[in-house]
C-alpha positions, 0 to 999 in steps of 0.5 A, spaced: 542 465 650 547 469 645 552 463 646 547 458 643 545 463 638 552 464 635 553 456 636 547 455 632 549 460 626 556 457 626 553 450 625 548 452 620 554 456 616 558 449 616 553 445 614 551 450 608 558 450 605 559 442 606 552 441 602 555 447 597 561 443 596 557 436 595 553 440 590 559 442 586 562 436 586 556 432 584 555 438 578 562 437 576 561 429 576 554 430 572 557 435 567 563 429 566 558 424 565 554 428 561 560 430 556 562 422 556 555 421 554 555 426 548 561 423 546 559 416 546 553 418 542 557 422 537 562 416 536 559 410 534 562 403 532 560 400 526 561 393 524 567 392 520 571 396 514 574 391 510 575 387 516 577 392 521 574 395 526 571 402 525 568 408 529 564 414 526 562 420 529 562 428 528 567 433 531 563 440 531 558 437 526 563 435 521 563 427 520 569 423 521 572 416 521 577 412 524 579 405 522 583 401 527 589 396 526 587 389 529 594 391 533 597 397 533 604 398 531 609 400 537 609 408 533 602 408 533 603 411 526 597 413 522 595 415 515 589 421 514 585 420 508 583 427 504 578 425 500 574 419 496 573 415 503 574 407 501 576 408 493 582 404 491 583 402 499 589 397 497 594 402 501 590 404 507 588 396 508 596 394 507 598 399 512 592 397 517 595 390 516 602 394 518 599 397 524 597 403 522 590 407 524 586 410 518 583 416 519 578 421 515 574 427 516 569 430 510 572 436 507 570 435 500 567 441 497 572 446 501 578 445 496 584 446 501 580 453 503 582 456 510 575 453 512 578 446 511 585 448 514 581 450 520 577 443 520 583 439 520 587 443 525 581 441 530 581 434 528 589 433 528 588 436 535 582 431 537 585 425 534 592 426 538 589 427 544 583 422 544 587 416 540 594 418 543 597 417 536 603 418 533 605 426 532 606 425 525 601 423 520 601 420 513 597 424 508 594 421 503 590 425 497 587 423 491 585 429 486 582 434 489 585 432 496 591 434 493 589 441 495 588 440 502 594 435 504 599 440 501 596 447 504 595 444 511 602 441 510 605 447 508 602 450 515 604 444 519 610 441 516 612 439 523 606 434 524 607 430 517 611 424 516 610 424 509 605 425 503 602 420 498 598 424 493 595 421 487 593 425 481 593 431 485 589 438 484 595 442 485 592 449 483 585 450 482 585 454 476 587 448 472 581 444 476 576 445 477 576 452 474 579 449 467 583 455 465 588 450 462 587 444 457 583 440 462 576 440 462 574 443 469 567 443 472 563 449 472 559 446 478 565 444 483 568 451 481 563 455 483 563 451 490 570 453 490 569 460 489 564 460 495 569 456 500 574 461 498 569 467 498 572 469 491 570 472 485 573 469 478 577 475 478 581 475 485 581 467 484 585 468 478 590 472 481 591 467 487 597 465 489 596 461 495 595 454 491 600 448 492 604 450 486 606 457 489 608 455 496 611 449 499 616 453 503 615 450 510 614 443 506 621 444 503 624 446 510 622 440 513 624 436 508 618 432 508 618 426 503 613 426 498 610 421 493 606 422 487 602 417 483 600 420 476 596 418 470 600 420 464 594 421 460 590 425 465 585 430 461 581 432 468 588 434 472 593 435 467 600 433 470 604 439 466 599 444 470 599 440 476 604 435 479 609 437 474 609 445 476 609 442 484 615 438 482 619 444 479 617 449 485 620 444 490 626 444 486 627 451 486 626 451 494 632 445 494 627 439 495 625 434 491 619 429 490 618 422 488 613 421 482 611 414 479 608 415 472 603 411 469 603 411 461 597 412 457 593 412 464 587 417 465 585 420 472 582 413 473 584 409 476 587 412 482 593 408 486 596 402 483 593 395 483 599 392 487 600 398 492 607 396 494 611 401 491 606 406 495 607 402 502 614 401 502 615 409 501 610 410 507 614 405 511 621 407 510 618 414 512 615 412 518 621 408 520 624 412 525 
């Protein structure tokens, strides 16, 4: 009787462990399925963007877009737009035709602040892991997009193939604060202060704008192209791109600048984007 009872206990324990293992395996499978389902729900395929497939989704609650070339190039290159999605898209379209992906995540009202940097850090990791793109991105920033591309690049220059900036803000004291010759924007300045958590007094003494740093970009010798309108009264060249160029020169590096005579802040880009595209293709050849 004792022997039969012992045998029963052994069988019961073995069955329980086996059942637990099955339950654990099933739970893991269900968890992975649920994660996949959430991912699929958060990322949807839209019809087309200028003839190319586009996916839209959210990462940590922040909206993003990924546009796919009809055939990716061998290097899996990509251009990361910082601001004004779809505005003057001629460069993006030309690069899509050259096999580049185009990506975007919304940080418009964060003005290159640490909050924006953190969003970009997470998005970079996500893009590289999910889509297996080239570890070096091409950065594209128009107007206020200059703040995030230069601030992020100076912390992550080893991940940057090149930078294309268009009428870029390089010092928030120029825009949106309007403390120089430019018009400024009271509403945008309030949003900027809120993003950084600064008072006006602290902001006026801040030395973390692109015109104040760029050291790591210079060390890594990241190629930079800036396109400016010489008559820009919103983001004056003398207070932004010119000072950025001086800063880089003092660090032993340089940038390329295309001037548009008698042109203001708009239109961005070039009607024929070939000089921009050629610059990017050359920087990503290796």
